[in-house]
C-alpha positions as a printed Julia matrix, in Angstrom:
266×3 Matrix{Float64}:
 -19.98  -74.88  51.01
 -22.63  -76.72  52.99
 -25.62  -74.88  54.33
 -24.8   -73.05  57.52
 -26.54  -72.77  60.87
 -25.71  -69.31  62.2
 -26.12  -68.49  65.88
 -26.16  -64.86  67.01
 -25.28  -64.25  70.64
 -26.94  -60.87  71.0
 -29.88  -59.55  69.02
 -29.28  -55.8   68.7
 -29.59  -53.66  65.59
 -26.32  -54.79  64.03
 -27.17  -58.45  64.57
 -30.54  -57.77  62.97
 -28.86  -56.05  60.01
 -26.54  -59.0   59.4
 -29.38  -61.51  59.73
 -31.6   -59.5   57.39
 -28.77  -59.27  54.86
 -28.26  -63.03  55.05
 -31.93  -63.58  54.33
 -31.65  -61.41  51.2
 -28.31  -62.4   49.72
 -27.4   -65.75  51.25
 -30.65  -67.58  51.96
 -29.72  -70.48  49.66
 -26.65  -71.11  51.82
 -28.4   -70.88  55.19
 -30.02  -73.79  56.96
 -31.12  -71.79  59.99
 -30.51  -68.48  61.75
 -30.83  -68.5   65.53
 -30.89  -65.24  67.47
 -30.52  -65.09  71.23
 -31.28  -62.48  73.82
 -31.41  -63.28  77.51
 -33.87  -60.61  78.61
 -35.83  -58.86  75.85
 -38.63  -61.24  74.94
 -40.49  -58.62  72.9
 -37.46  -57.98  70.71
 -37.09  -61.69  69.98
 -40.76  -61.89  69.05
 -40.38  -58.96  66.65
 -37.29  -60.5   65.03
 -39.04  -63.84  64.62
 -42.03  -62.19  62.96
 -39.95  -59.84  60.81
 -37.17  -62.16  59.66
 -38.53  -65.64  60.25
 -35.52  -66.59  62.37
 -35.41  -69.01  65.27
 -35.13  -67.27  68.64
 -33.93  -68.39  72.05
 -33.17  -67.01  75.49
 -30.35  -69.48  76.01
 -27.65  -69.65  73.34
 -25.85  -72.43  75.2
 -28.34  -75.01  73.96
 -27.67  -74.02  70.33
 -23.86  -74.01  70.12
 -23.4   -77.72  69.49
 -25.55  -77.68  66.35
 -24.24  -74.36  64.98
 -21.59  -73.84  62.3
 -21.03  -70.12  62.83
 -21.34  -68.13  66.03
 -21.62  -64.37  65.68
 -20.81  -62.48  68.87
 -23.06  -59.43  68.8
 -22.61  -58.53  72.46
 -20.96  -55.27  73.63
 -17.14  -55.24  73.96
 -17.34  -55.07  77.76
 -19.26  -58.36  77.81
 -16.78  -60.28  75.67
 -14.33  -61.43  78.31
 -16.97  -63.21  80.35
 -18.84  -64.39  77.25
 -15.75  -65.93  75.66
 -14.8   -67.68  78.89
 -18.2   -69.34  79.03
 -18.42  -70.03  75.3
 -15.09  -71.88  75.37
 -16.64  -74.76  77.26
 -19.19  -75.37  74.49
 -17.02  -75.1   71.37
 -16.1   -78.05  69.17
 -14.53  -76.26  66.21
 -17.27  -73.76  65.31
 -16.31  -70.6   63.4
 -16.52  -67.67  65.85
 -17.0   -64.14  64.51
 -17.22  -60.95  66.54
 -18.57  -57.57  65.48
 -17.45  -55.77  68.64
 -15.03  -52.83  68.53
 -11.54  -53.61  69.76
 -12.05  -57.39  69.83
  -9.55  -58.55  67.2
  -8.7   -62.13  66.16
  -5.71  -62.3   68.5
  -7.93  -61.48  71.49
 -10.44  -64.15  70.45
  -7.7   -66.73  69.94
  -6.23  -66.02  73.37
  -9.65  -66.47  74.98
 -10.91  -69.54  73.08
  -9.66  -73.14  72.7
  -6.51  -73.68  70.63
  -7.07  -73.66  66.84
 -10.57  -72.19  67.05
 -11.23  -70.48  63.7
 -12.11  -66.83  64.33
 -12.69  -63.56  62.5
 -13.43  -59.94  63.32
 -15.87  -57.75  61.4
 -16.11  -53.99  61.91
 -19.26  -52.81  60.11
 -20.99  -49.47  60.45
 -24.63  -48.55  60.89
 -25.21  -48.35  57.12
 -25.29  -52.15  57.33
 -28.96  -51.7   58.24
 -29.63  -50.6   54.64
 -27.02  -52.85  53.03
 -24.56  -50.01  52.42
 -21.85  -50.53  55.03
 -18.17  -50.63  54.33
 -17.13  -53.44  56.64
 -13.53  -54.17  57.54
 -12.58  -57.71  58.47
  -9.61  -59.74  59.65
  -9.19  -63.51  59.79
  -7.63  -65.52  62.59
  -4.65  -67.83  62.07
  -6.76  -71.03  62.08
  -9.41  -69.78  59.66
  -9.39  -71.51  56.26
 -10.52  -70.5   52.79
 -13.84  -72.17  53.55
 -14.23  -69.97  56.61
 -13.5   -66.93  54.45
 -16.3   -67.98  52.08
 -18.66  -68.17  55.03
 -17.49  -64.76  56.24
 -18.06  -63.26  52.79
 -21.6   -64.61  52.95
 -22.12  -62.69  56.2
 -20.53  -59.57  54.76
 -22.36  -59.49  51.44
 -25.72  -58.61  52.92
 -24.24  -55.59  54.71
 -22.69  -53.89  51.68
 -19.06  -53.73  50.64
 -16.1   -55.11  52.57
 -12.33  -54.93  52.78
  -9.9   -57.41  54.31
  -7.33  -55.8   56.61
  -4.79  -56.77  59.19
  -5.94  -56.62  62.78
  -3.72  -53.6   63.38
  -5.21  -51.78  60.39
  -8.74  -52.31  61.68
  -7.75  -50.92  65.07
  -6.49  -47.78  63.32
  -9.4   -47.53  60.87
 -12.21  -48.02  63.38
 -12.75  -44.26  63.58
 -12.71  -43.85  59.8
 -15.28  -46.48  58.84
 -17.1   -47.17  62.09
 -17.35  -43.89  64.0
 -16.98  -41.29  61.26
 -20.65  -41.61  60.25
 -21.39  -39.89  63.59
 -18.96  -37.09  62.62
 -20.79  -36.8   59.29
 -24.19  -36.69  60.96
 -23.07  -33.97  63.36
 -21.77  -31.92  60.43
 -25.22  -32.39  58.89
 -26.89  -31.15  62.06
 -24.77  -27.99  62.05
 -25.6   -27.27  58.39
 -29.29  -27.63  59.16
 -28.97  -25.26  62.13
 -27.11  -22.77  59.91
 -29.97  -22.86  57.39
 -32.54  -22.4   60.17
 -30.56  -19.38  61.31
 -31.67  -17.62  58.13
 -35.34  -18.22  58.89
 -35.77  -21.46  56.95
 -38.23  -23.94  58.49
 -36.61  -27.02  60.01
 -38.14  -29.52  57.57
 -37.13  -27.44  54.57
 -33.64  -26.95  56.0
 -33.31  -30.68  56.64
 -34.55  -31.62  53.16
 -32.16  -29.17  51.51
 -29.11  -30.31  53.46
 -29.82  -34.04  53.23
 -30.37  -33.9   49.47
 -27.22  -31.82  48.99
 -25.18  -34.37  50.94
 -26.82  -37.29  49.15
 -26.06  -35.83  45.73
 -22.51  -35.0   46.77
 -21.99  -38.54  48.08
 -23.22  -40.0   44.8
 -20.76  -37.81  42.87
 -17.97  -38.85  45.21
 -18.93  -42.51  44.8
 -18.7   -42.11  41.03
 -15.62  -39.93  40.73
 -13.64  -40.95  43.84
 -11.69  -37.7   43.64
 -12.7   -35.46  46.59
 -10.04  -32.84  45.91
 -11.07  -32.54  42.25
 -14.74  -32.29  43.17
 -13.97  -29.64  45.78
 -12.04  -27.63  43.19
 -14.98  -27.85  40.77
 -17.17  -26.08  43.31
 -14.53  -23.55  44.35
 -13.92  -20.48  42.21
 -10.6   -18.86  43.24
 -11.39  -15.83  45.36
 -15.09  -16.65  45.31
 -17.72  -17.28  47.99
 -16.97  -21.0   48.44
 -13.26  -20.27  48.75
 -14.06  -17.81  51.54
 -15.94  -20.51  53.45
 -13.09  -23.0   52.99
 -10.7   -20.34  54.24
 -12.56  -20.34  57.56
 -12.1   -24.1   57.77
  -8.38  -23.7   57.16
  -8.0   -20.84  59.65
  -9.69  -22.96  62.33
  -7.59  -26.01  61.48
 -10.48  -28.16  60.32
  -8.07  -30.86  59.11
  -6.36  -30.96  62.49
  -9.72  -31.24  64.26
 -10.65  -34.23  62.1
  -7.31  -35.9   62.78
  -7.64  -35.33  66.53
 -11.16  -36.77  66.49
  -9.9   -39.88  64.69
  -7.02  -40.32  67.12
  -9.27  -39.87  70.17
 -11.77  -42.4   68.82
  -9.11  -45.0   68.13
  -7.5   -44.46  71.52
 -10.82  -45.04  73.27
 -11.59  -48.11  71.13
  -8.27  -49.61  72.18
  -9.11  -48.98  75.83
  -6.38  -46.43  76.4
Protein backbone atom coordinates (compact mmCIF):
# COMPACT_ATOMS: atom_id res chain seq x y z
CA UNK A 1 0.00 0.00 0.00
CA UNK A 2 1.41 3.36 -1.01
CA UNK A 3 1.57 6.19 1.47
CA UNK A 4 -1.77 7.92 1.81
CA UNK A 5 -2.80 11.56 1.85
CA UNK A 6 -5.85 11.75 4.10
CA UNK A 7 -8.20 14.72 3.95
CA UNK A 8 -10.67 15.33 6.77
CA UNK A 9 -13.69 17.45 5.91
CA UNK A 10 -14.56 18.53 9.43
CA UNK A 11 -12.20 18.87 12.37
CA UNK A 12 -14.27 17.94 15.43
CA UNK A 13 -13.30 15.64 18.28
CA UNK A 14 -13.86 12.41 16.35
CA UNK A 15 -11.81 13.66 13.41
CA UNK A 16 -9.08 14.60 15.87
CA UNK A 17 -9.25 11.13 17.47
CA UNK A 18 -8.86 9.39 14.11
CA UNK A 19 -6.01 11.69 13.06
CA UNK A 20 -4.23 11.22 16.39
CA UNK A 21 -4.62 7.45 16.09
CA UNK A 22 -3.17 7.54 12.59
CA UNK A 23 -0.15 9.44 13.88
CA UNK A 24 0.44 6.73 16.51
CA UNK A 25 -0.28 3.51 14.65
CA UNK A 26 -0.08 4.32 10.94
CA UNK A 27 2.46 7.12 10.55
CA UNK A 28 4.70 5.01 8.30
CA UNK A 29 1.81 4.68 5.85
CA UNK A 30 0.79 8.34 5.85
CA UNK A 31 2.22 10.96 3.54
CA UNK A 32 0.10 13.81 4.88
CA UNK A 33 -3.00 14.48 6.97
CA UNK A 34 -5.04 17.54 6.04
CA UNK A 35 -7.79 18.79 8.33
CA UNK A 36 -10.33 21.37 7.25
CA UNK A 37 -12.71 23.62 9.09
CA UNK A 38 -14.41 26.55 7.43
CA UNK A 39 -14.87 28.78 10.46
CA UNK A 40 -12.88 27.84 13.58
CA UNK A 41 -9.38 29.17 12.97
CA UNK A 42 -8.32 28.64 16.59
CA UNK A 43 -9.24 24.96 16.47
CA UNK A 44 -7.18 24.46 13.32
CA UNK A 45 -4.22 26.17 14.96
CA UNK A 46 -4.49 23.88 17.99
CA UNK A 47 -4.70 20.77 15.81
CA UNK A 48 -1.69 21.85 13.79
CA UNK A 49 0.35 22.43 16.95
CA UNK A 50 -0.85 19.27 18.70
CA UNK A 51 -0.75 16.77 15.83
CA UNK A 52 1.50 18.36 13.25
CA UNK A 53 -1.17 18.07 10.56
CA UNK A 54 -1.75 20.37 7.62
CA UNK A 55 -4.80 22.59 8.05
CA UNK A 56 -7.02 24.46 5.63
CA UNK A 57 -10.23 26.46 5.53
CA UNK A 58 -11.07 25.20 2.05
CA UNK A 59 -11.09 21.44 1.51
CA UNK A 60 -11.93 21.88 -2.17
CA UNK A 61 -8.34 22.77 -2.98
CA UNK A 62 -7.09 19.52 -1.40
CA UNK A 63 -9.36 16.87 -2.95
CA UNK A 64 -7.41 16.38 -6.17
CA UNK A 65 -4.22 15.41 -4.34
CA UNK A 66 -5.89 13.28 -1.65
CA UNK A 67 -6.22 9.49 -1.58
CA UNK A 68 -8.76 9.23 1.24
CA UNK A 69 -11.47 11.69 2.18
CA UNK A 70 -12.98 11.33 5.65
CA UNK A 71 -16.33 13.05 6.03
CA UNK A 72 -16.41 14.23 9.63
CA UNK A 73 -19.32 16.63 9.20
CA UNK A 74 -22.70 16.19 10.97
CA UNK A 75 -25.30 13.94 9.28
CA UNK A 76 -27.52 16.93 8.45
CA UNK A 77 -24.69 18.46 6.42
CA UNK A 78 -24.00 15.38 4.32
CA UNK A 79 -26.54 15.86 1.54
CA UNK A 80 -25.20 19.26 0.56
CA UNK A 81 -21.59 18.23 1.21
CA UNK A 82 -21.81 15.13 -0.99
CA UNK A 83 -23.45 17.09 -3.81
CA UNK A 84 -20.56 19.54 -3.83
CA UNK A 85 -17.86 16.92 -3.28
CA UNK A 86 -19.06 14.94 -6.31
CA UNK A 87 -17.77 17.60 -8.65
CA UNK A 88 -14.21 17.22 -7.33
CA UNK A 89 -13.85 13.43 -7.14
CA UNK A 90 -11.64 11.40 -9.46
CA UNK A 91 -11.77 8.01 -7.75
CA UNK A 92 -10.77 8.93 -4.19
CA UNK A 93 -11.82 6.62 -1.34
CA UNK A 94 -14.62 8.38 0.59
CA UNK A 95 -15.30 7.40 4.21
CA UNK A 96 -17.97 8.84 6.48
CA UNK A 97 -18.19 8.66 10.26
CA UNK A 98 -21.68 10.18 10.45
CA UNK A 99 -24.60 8.29 11.98
CA UNK A 100 -27.14 6.99 9.48
CA UNK A 101 -24.95 7.67 6.43
CA UNK A 102 -24.38 4.14 5.10
CA UNK A 103 -22.49 3.08 1.95
CA UNK A 104 -25.67 2.90 -0.12
CA UNK A 105 -26.47 6.54 0.69
CA UNK A 106 -22.94 7.60 -0.25
CA UNK A 107 -23.06 5.64 -3.49
CA UNK A 108 -26.38 7.20 -4.47
CA UNK A 109 -24.96 10.68 -3.85
CA UNK A 110 -21.50 10.31 -5.42
CA UNK A 111 -20.25 9.49 -8.95
CA UNK A 112 -20.72 5.91 -10.18
CA UNK A 113 -18.13 3.42 -8.86
CA UNK A 114 -16.79 5.74 -6.17
CA UNK A 115 -15.25 3.52 -3.47
CA UNK A 116 -16.90 4.29 -0.13
CA UNK A 117 -17.10 3.04 3.44
CA UNK A 118 -18.94 3.85 6.64
CA UNK A 119 -17.37 3.84 10.10
CA UNK A 120 -19.41 4.09 13.29
CA UNK A 121 -16.95 4.70 16.16
CA UNK A 122 -17.75 5.83 19.67
CA UNK A 123 -16.19 8.47 21.88
CA UNK A 124 -13.69 5.99 23.36
CA UNK A 125 -11.85 6.49 20.06
CA UNK A 126 -10.31 9.54 21.75
CA UNK A 127 -8.31 7.17 23.99
CA UNK A 128 -7.85 4.43 21.39
CA UNK A 129 -10.47 2.15 22.97
CA UNK A 130 -13.45 2.39 20.64
CA UNK A 131 -15.30 -0.54 19.18
CA UNK A 132 -15.91 0.74 15.68
CA UNK A 133 -18.34 -0.88 13.27
CA UNK A 134 -17.71 -0.52 9.56
CA UNK A 135 -19.25 -1.42 6.22
CA UNK A 136 -17.71 -1.29 2.75
CA UNK A 137 -19.34 -0.05 -0.43
CA UNK A 138 -19.74 -2.20 -3.53
CA UNK A 139 -16.82 -0.58 -5.40
CA UNK A 140 -14.34 -0.77 -2.51
CA UNK A 141 -11.46 -3.21 -3.06
CA UNK A 142 -9.19 -5.17 -0.74
CA UNK A 143 -6.72 -2.29 -0.98
CA UNK A 144 -9.40 0.09 0.22
CA UNK A 145 -10.11 -2.24 3.13
CA UNK A 146 -6.41 -2.13 4.08
CA UNK A 147 -6.60 1.66 4.09
CA UNK A 148 -9.76 1.54 6.20
CA UNK A 149 -8.10 -0.80 8.70
CA UNK A 150 -5.30 1.73 8.99
CA UNK A 151 -7.87 4.38 9.95
CA UNK A 152 -9.59 2.01 12.37
CA UNK A 153 -6.49 0.70 14.14
CA UNK A 154 -5.71 3.94 15.92
CA UNK A 155 -9.22 4.09 17.38
CA UNK A 156 -9.24 0.66 19.04
CA UNK A 157 -10.99 -2.50 17.93
CA UNK A 158 -13.30 -2.87 14.94
CA UNK A 159 -15.88 -5.19 13.44
CA UNK A 160 -17.07 -5.43 9.84
CA UNK A 161 -20.85 -5.50 9.49
CA UNK A 162 -23.50 -5.14 6.86
CA UNK A 163 -24.98 -1.70 6.47
CA UNK A 164 -28.26 -2.92 7.96
CA UNK A 165 -26.45 -4.34 11.00
CA UNK A 166 -24.74 -1.02 11.68
CA UNK A 167 -28.08 0.78 11.51
CA UNK A 168 -29.41 -1.61 14.16
CA UNK A 169 -26.25 -1.57 16.30
CA UNK A 170 -25.73 2.20 16.37
CA UNK A 171 -27.40 2.41 19.78
CA UNK A 172 -25.39 -0.51 21.17
CA UNK A 173 -21.89 0.66 20.27
CA UNK A 174 -22.32 4.35 19.54
CA UNK A 175 -24.95 5.70 21.93
CA UNK A 176 -24.87 3.19 24.78
CA UNK A 177 -21.79 4.85 26.35
CA UNK A 178 -24.18 7.72 27.20
CA UNK A 179 -26.53 5.19 28.86
CA UNK A 180 -23.56 3.84 30.82
CA UNK A 181 -22.47 7.32 31.89
CA UNK A 182 -25.97 8.18 33.08
CA UNK A 183 -26.07 4.97 35.11
CA UNK A 184 -22.76 6.10 36.61
CA UNK A 185 -24.22 9.49 37.50
CA UNK A 186 -27.13 7.85 39.32
CA UNK A 187 -24.80 5.58 41.32
CA UNK A 188 -22.75 8.59 42.36
CA UNK A 189 -25.91 10.43 43.43
CA UNK A 190 -27.02 7.36 45.41
CA UNK A 191 -23.67 7.34 47.25
CA UNK A 192 -23.95 11.07 47.96
CA UNK A 193 -27.39 10.41 49.40
CA UNK A 194 -25.68 8.60 52.27
CA UNK A 195 -23.53 11.61 53.10
CA UNK A 196 -20.47 10.68 51.04
CA UNK A 197 -18.60 13.64 49.52
CA UNK A 198 -18.97 13.97 45.75
CA UNK A 199 -15.30 13.31 44.93
CA UNK A 200 -15.21 10.24 47.14
CA UNK A 201 -18.49 9.00 45.67
CA UNK A 202 -17.20 9.55 42.15
CA UNK A 203 -13.89 7.81 42.84
CA UNK A 204 -15.63 4.82 44.39
CA UNK A 205 -18.13 4.39 41.57
CA UNK A 206 -15.68 4.96 38.73
CA UNK A 207 -13.16 2.47 40.14
CA UNK A 208 -15.91 -0.10 40.72
CA UNK A 209 -17.06 0.24 37.11
CA UNK A 210 -13.50 0.18 35.79
CA UNK A 211 -12.68 -3.01 37.68
CA UNK A 212 -15.94 -4.60 36.60
CA UNK A 213 -15.26 -3.68 32.97
CA UNK A 214 -11.81 -5.25 33.15
CA UNK A 215 -13.30 -8.47 34.53
CA UNK A 216 -15.92 -8.44 31.80
CA UNK A 217 -13.24 -7.86 29.17
CA UNK A 218 -11.34 -10.87 30.47
CA UNK A 219 -14.19 -13.28 31.12
CA UNK A 220 -16.77 -12.15 28.53
CA UNK A 221 -19.52 -13.82 30.56
CA UNK A 222 -21.76 -11.11 32.09
CA UNK A 223 -24.34 -13.56 33.41
CA UNK A 224 -21.67 -15.67 35.13
CA UNK A 225 -20.04 -12.60 36.64
CA UNK A 226 -23.40 -11.34 37.87
CA UNK A 227 -24.08 -14.70 39.51
CA UNK A 228 -20.69 -14.59 41.24
CA UNK A 229 -21.71 -11.39 42.98
CA UNK A 230 -25.26 -12.52 43.75
CA UNK A 231 -25.92 -14.77 46.73
CA UNK A 232 -29.43 -16.27 46.43
CA UNK A 233 -31.71 -14.40 48.78
CA UNK A 234 -28.95 -11.96 49.66
CA UNK A 235 -28.57 -8.18 49.48
CA UNK A 236 -27.45 -8.04 45.84
CA UNK A 237 -30.32 -10.28 44.81
CA UNK A 238 -32.72 -7.85 46.48
CA UNK A 239 -31.32 -4.97 44.42
CA UNK A 240 -31.58 -6.98 41.19
CA UNK A 241 -35.16 -7.81 42.12
CA UNK A 242 -35.97 -4.09 41.98
CA UNK A 243 -34.48 -3.95 38.49
CA UNK A 244 -36.66 -6.86 37.42
CA UNK A 245 -39.81 -5.45 39.03
CA UNK A 246 -39.29 -2.17 37.17
CA UNK A 247 -38.56 -3.95 33.90
CA UNK A 248 -34.98 -2.77 33.59
CA UNK A 249 -34.42 -5.05 30.58
CA UNK A 250 -37.45 -3.61 28.83
CA UNK A 251 -36.25 -0.06 29.51
CA UNK A 252 -32.88 -0.85 27.94
CA UNK A 253 -34.55 -2.39 24.89
CA UNK A 254 -36.86 0.61 24.47
CA UNK A 255 -33.89 2.99 24.74
CA UNK A 256 -32.05 1.05 22.03
CA UNK A 257 -35.08 1.04 19.75
CA UNK A 258 -35.71 4.76 20.24
CA UNK A 259 -32.07 5.57 19.50
CA UNK A 260 -32.02 3.51 16.32
CA UNK A 261 -35.32 4.97 15.16
CA UNK A 262 -33.98 8.51 15.58
CA UNK A 263 -30.69 7.64 13.86
CA UNK A 264 -32.64 6.38 10.87
CA UNK A 265 -34.60 9.63 10.74
CA UNK A 266 -37.93 8.08 11.62
